[in-house]
Backbone as CSV, one residue per row, in Angstrom:
resi,resn,N_x,N_y,N_z,CA_x,CA_y,CA_z,C_x,C_y,C_z
1,GLN,0.635,-1.971,-9.786,-1.018,-3.037,-9.629,-0.782,-3.951,-9.943
2,VAL,-1.929,-4.868,-9.581,-2.219,-6.014,-9.451,-3.769,-6.425,-10.578
3,GLN,-3.523,-7.211,-11.552,-4.850,-7.618,-11.944,-5.158,-9.135,-11.410
4,LEU,-6.374,-9.104,-11.435,-7.051,-10.230,-10.745,-8.271,-11.064,-11.706
5,VAL,-8.237,-12.167,-11.995,-9.335,-12.597,-12.601,-9.915,-13.720,-11.563
6,GLU,-11.241,-13.534,-11.491,-11.697,-14.540,-10.712,-12.334,-15.410,-11.803
7,SER,-12.930,-16.848,-11.015,-13.652,-17.765,-11.631,-14.404,-19.000,-10.474
8,GLY,-15.380,-19.867,-11.199,-16.001,-20.553,-10.208,-17.185,-20.172,-9.487
9,GLY,-17.759,-18.908,-10.035,-19.374,-18.994,-9.462,-20.434,-19.738,-10.726
10,GLY,-21.185,-19.386,-9.624,-22.745,-19.952,-10.429,-23.854,-20.269,-9.794
11,LEU,-24.796,-21.232,-9.903,-26.193,-21.407,-9.290,-25.695,-22.459,-8.698
12,VAL,-26.333,-22.793,-7.193,-26.003,-24.025,-6.341,-27.238,-23.797,-5.635
13,GLN,-27.733,-25.170,-5.162,-29.135,-25.304,-4.269,-28.249,-25.179,-2.834
14,PRO,-29.139,-24.752,-1.881,-28.748,-24.694,-0.769,-28.278,-26.087,0.028
15,GLY,-27.339,-26.019,0.836,-26.673,-27.215,1.293,-25.385,-27.404,0.297
16,GLY,-25.407,-26.860,-1.154,-24.329,-27.190,-1.474,-22.678,-26.462,-1.687
17,SER,-22.242,-26.796,-2.380,-20.915,-26.323,-2.142,-20.204,-25.590,-3.577
18,LEU,-19.433,-24.575,-3.670,-18.436,-23.830,-4.843,-16.979,-23.878,-4.203
19,ARG,-16.597,-23.488,-5.248,-15.349,-23.426,-4.995,-14.925,-22.238,-6.102
20,LEU,-14.308,-20.729,-5.183,-13.748,-19.518,-6.256,-12.541,-20.003,-6.203
21,SER,-11.752,-19.263,-7.518,-10.392,-18.858,-7.647,-10.240,-17.504,-8.005
22,CYS,-8.885,-17.121,-7.983,-8.779,-15.927,-8.340,-7.221,-15.932,-8.785
23,VAL,-6.776,-15.469,-10.129,-5.446,-15.630,-10.369,-4.897,-14.137,-10.548
24,ALA,-3.962,-13.974,-9.497,-3.175,-12.764,-9.956,-2.108,-12.378,-10.846
25,SER,-1.872,-11.292,-11.304,-0.599,-10.802,-12.116,-0.427,-9.247,-11.959
26,GLY,1.442,-9.337,-12.221,1.398,-7.867,-12.514,2.221,-7.206,-11.049
27,SER,2.149,-8.555,-10.075,3.082,-7.878,-8.776,3.587,-9.523,-8.289
28,ILE,4.391,-8.819,-7.259,4.703,-9.970,-6.460,3.730,-10.539,-5.412
29,PHE,3.389,-11.168,-5.743,1.821,-12.039,-5.596,2.202,-12.122,-3.709
30,ALA,3.364,-12.878,-3.419,2.985,-13.825,-2.333,3.661,-12.185,-0.493
31,ILE,3.757,-11.065,-1.407,3.914,-10.078,0.084,2.610,-9.320,0.162
32,HIS,1.491,-9.801,-0.843,0.562,-9.224,-0.593,-0.613,-10.209,0.322
33,THR,-1.436,-9.030,0.787,-2.655,-10.073,1.633,-4.003,-10.033,0.491
34,MET,-4.103,-11.236,0.351,-5.332,-11.601,-0.339,-6.592,-11.991,0.377
35,GLY,-8.005,-11.391,-0.478,-9.041,-11.517,0.405,-10.281,-11.747,-0.799
36,TRP,-11.414,-11.992,0.211,-12.482,-12.263,-0.761,-13.656,-11.706,0.003
37,TYR,-14.120,-10.815,-0.964,-15.263,-9.580,-0.406,-16.697,-10.122,-1.494
38,ARG,-17.910,-9.695,-0.571,-19.034,-9.855,-1.558,-20.001,-8.847,-1.310
39,GLN,-21.103,-8.581,-2.137,-21.834,-7.417,-2.412,-23.237,-8.014,-2.802
40,ALA,-24.233,-8.356,-1.742,-25.462,-8.429,-2.286,-26.266,-7.338,-2.915
41,PRO,-27.062,-7.662,-3.354,-28.107,-6.614,-3.815,-28.861,-5.725,-2.712
42,GLY,-28.596,-4.510,-3.065,-28.840,-3.562,-1.857,-28.186,-3.199,-0.790
43,LYS,-26.978,-4.064,-0.766,-26.071,-4.070,0.533,-24.761,-3.467,0.195
44,GLU,-23.883,-3.275,1.111,-22.609,-2.590,1.211,-21.648,-3.917,0.759
45,ARG,-20.539,-3.677,0.128,-19.552,-4.976,-0.203,-18.906,-5.254,1.228
46,GLU,-18.865,-6.403,1.790,-18.511,-7.037,3.134,-17.389,-7.981,3.221
47,LEU,-16.482,-7.987,4.079,-15.143,-8.649,4.089,-15.811,-10.150,4.028
48,VAL,-15.147,-11.475,3.289,-15.410,-12.616,3.767,-14.332,-13.417,4.786
49,ALA,-13.246,-12.921,3.954,-12.087,-13.890,4.141,-10.877,-13.282,3.740
50,THR,-9.950,-13.456,4.482,-8.461,-12.802,4.132,-7.114,-13.967,4.411
51,ILE,-6.243,-13.569,3.839,-5.256,-14.790,4.342,-4.123,-13.563,3.824
52,ASN,-3.162,-13.185,4.813,-1.761,-12.473,4.467,-0.523,-13.733,3.968
53,SER,0.263,-12.597,3.729,1.767,-13.476,3.224,2.444,-14.033,4.252
54,GLY,2.126,-14.201,5.502,2.496,-15.086,6.805,1.553,-16.367,6.494
55,GLY,0.164,-16.222,6.106,-0.688,-17.177,6.137,-1.900,-17.081,7.070
56,GLY,-1.679,-15.801,7.876,-2.721,-15.698,8.783,-4.260,-15.516,8.290
57,ILE,-5.184,-15.552,8.902,-6.586,-15.611,7.875,-7.888,-15.031,8.945
58,THR,-8.557,-14.348,8.439,-9.550,-14.005,8.835,-11.034,-14.205,8.052
59,TYR,-11.777,-14.667,9.023,-13.183,-15.139,8.594,-14.279,-13.871,8.958
60,ALA,-15.244,-13.778,8.087,-16.571,-13.184,8.804,-17.253,-13.866,9.735
61,VAL,-17.482,-13.465,10.627,-18.622,-14.691,11.537,-19.697,-15.449,10.461
62,SER,-20.146,-14.812,9.741,-20.907,-15.506,9.184,-21.111,-16.826,8.176
63,VAL,-19.688,-16.469,7.567,-18.843,-17.696,7.122,-18.004,-18.824,7.784
64,LYS,-17.695,-18.349,9.110,-16.772,-19.342,9.796,-17.282,-20.751,9.858
65,GLY,-16.239,-21.455,9.430,-16.719,-23.044,9.719,-17.419,-23.483,8.438
66,ARG,-17.477,-22.528,7.585,-18.197,-22.845,6.492,-17.382,-22.734,5.096
67,PHE,-16.678,-21.796,5.013,-15.980,-21.293,3.939,-14.617,-21.350,4.433
68,THR,-13.469,-21.590,3.591,-12.243,-22.032,3.548,-11.428,-21.225,2.606
69,ILE,-10.578,-20.360,2.895,-9.551,-19.558,2.016,-8.226,-20.422,2.190
70,SER,-7.280,-20.254,1.203,-6.331,-20.517,0.810,-5.718,-20.014,-0.369
71,ARG,-4.116,-20.127,-0.481,-3.423,-19.231,-1.502,-2.274,-20.278,-1.804
72,ASP,-1.893,-20.211,-3.141,-0.722,-20.791,-3.467,0.135,-19.849,-4.230
73,ASN,0.801,-19.527,-3.713,2.263,-18.473,-4.182,2.575,-18.601,-5.395
74,ALA,3.064,-20.071,-5.761,3.524,-20.558,-6.333,3.057,-20.580,-8.096
75,LYS,1.539,-20.400,-7.762,0.472,-20.203,-9.075,-0.064,-18.774,-9.146
76,ASN,0.229,-17.812,-8.110,-0.786,-16.516,-7.825,-2.042,-16.767,-8.019
77,THR,-2.460,-17.884,-7.053,-4.055,-18.309,-7.134,-4.337,-18.052,-5.510
78,VAL,-5.598,-17.444,-5.419,-6.339,-17.488,-3.826,-7.364,-17.801,-4.076
79,SER,-7.899,-19.078,-3.441,-9.070,-19.741,-3.626,-10.113,-19.648,-2.442
80,LEU,-11.279,-19.772,-2.461,-12.168,-19.851,-1.759,-13.229,-21.001,-1.621
81,GLN,-13.159,-21.887,-0.342,-13.904,-23.034,-0.754,-14.894,-22.942,0.077
82,MET,-16.370,-22.774,-0.741,-17.845,-22.996,0.074,-18.260,-24.150,0.417
83,THR,-18.853,-24.302,1.726,-19.753,-25.213,1.619,-20.925,-24.972,2.685
84,SER,-21.653,-25.325,2.716,-23.236,-25.514,3.205,-23.895,-23.904,2.981
85,LEU,-23.992,-23.953,1.680,-24.338,-22.631,1.183,-25.553,-22.221,1.328
86,ASN,-26.274,-21.277,1.838,-27.371,-20.854,2.012,-27.862,-19.659,0.924
87,PRO,-29.155,-19.507,1.072,-29.480,-18.123,0.185,-28.988,-16.686,0.773
88,GLU,-28.641,-16.844,1.841,-28.200,-15.539,2.059,-26.597,-15.398,2.080
89,ASP,-25.892,-16.407,1.160,-24.830,-16.340,0.957,-24.570,-15.682,-0.682
90,THR,-26.001,-15.554,-1.320,-25.834,-14.895,-2.877,-25.447,-13.556,-2.661
91,ALA,-24.345,-13.738,-3.928,-23.793,-12.082,-3.840,-22.737,-12.180,-4.852
92,VAL,-22.402,-10.867,-5.134,-20.927,-11.352,-6.319,-20.308,-11.109,-5.469
93,TYR,-19.016,-11.995,-5.621,-18.196,-12.150,-4.894,-16.503,-11.498,-5.601
94,PHE,-15.747,-10.862,-4.985,-15.079,-9.937,-5.151,-13.272,-10.282,-4.563
95,CYS,-12.515,-10.632,-5.541,-11.185,-10.827,-5.183,-10.353,-9.589,-4.778
96,ASN,-9.821,-9.573,-3.655,-8.667,-8.374,-3.478,-7.513,-8.684,-3.237
97,SER,-6.714,-7.653,-3.700,-5.423,-7.679,-3.495,-4.781,-6.327,-2.665
98,HIS,-4.277,-6.581,-1.324,-3.892,-5.338,-0.567,-2.527,-5.257,-0.224
99,PHE,-1.602,-4.339,-0.886,-0.688,-4.236,-0.642,0.180,-3.478,0.553
100,PRO,0.358,-4.114,1.625,0.636,-3.653,3.323,1.274,-2.357,3.260
101,LEU,2.492,-2.475,2.321,3.345,-1.376,2.450,2.658,0.267,2.382
102,THR,1.863,-0.230,1.431,1.263,1.337,0.604,-0.470,1.639,1.052
103,GLY,-0.842,0.354,1.376,-2.579,0.361,1.622,-2.957,0.246,0.171
104,HIS,-2.676,0.117,-1.040,-3.172,0.077,-2.116,-4.041,-1.030,-2.157
105,ASP,-5.187,-1.033,-2.931,-6.220,-2.188,-3.001,-6.671,-2.442,-4.814
106,ASP,-6.264,-3.708,-5.008,-6.910,-3.634,-6.267,-8.053,-4.885,-6.338
107,TRP,-8.761,-5.018,-6.888,-10.204,-5.654,-7.378,-10.433,-6.486,-8.376
108,GLY,-10.725,-8.030,-8.502,-11.227,-8.629,-9.827,-12.659,-7.855,-10.114
109,GLN,-12.966,-8.503,-11.198,-14.304,-8.009,-11.806,-15.664,-8.546,-10.968
110,GLY,-15.320,-9.542,-10.168,-16.662,-10.254,-9.700,-17.250,-11.514,-10.079
111,THR,-17.557,-12.372,-9.601,-18.205,-13.422,-9.729,-19.503,-14.113,-8.966
112,GLN,-20.809,-14.037,-9.901,-21.986,-14.097,-8.933,-21.860,-15.669,-8.593
113,VAL,-22.423,-15.223,-7.271,-22.746,-16.856,-6.933,-24.665,-16.673,-6.158
114,THR,-24.832,-17.690,-6.812,-26.425,-17.908,-6.344,-26.875,-18.840,-6.183
115,VAL,-27.586,-18.973,-4.659,-27.682,-20.048,-3.737,-29.325,-19.943,-3.694
116,SER,-30.317,-21.060,-4.815,-31.500,-20.938,-4.899,-32.100,-22.538,-5.271
117,SER,-32.876,-22.790,-4.517,-33.699,-23.878,-4.859,-34.575,-23.752,-6.192
């Protein structure tokens, strides 16, 4: 199992930026696919971005060009740089660790991002 701790959420005005970070412990971080998901009130959890062990990246269409996911295997950290934020980005953002060999997923506790003037 992997323990995940997110940080960096908060309140930001439309057009602003935030950087989320997630620190992982408890497993071999480098072999996991890491990702960010979000869940807005009344909606299902949705994928935001993922980055696999080889550095391959996937983005949701709604965030492509505005968000950047990155990982630092030496620090067991995955980050999400968010720019040009709009109210539709308001959600609880969750860090995810996916172990490809077993399909096992672990989740962080979530961090709130609110985009509002």
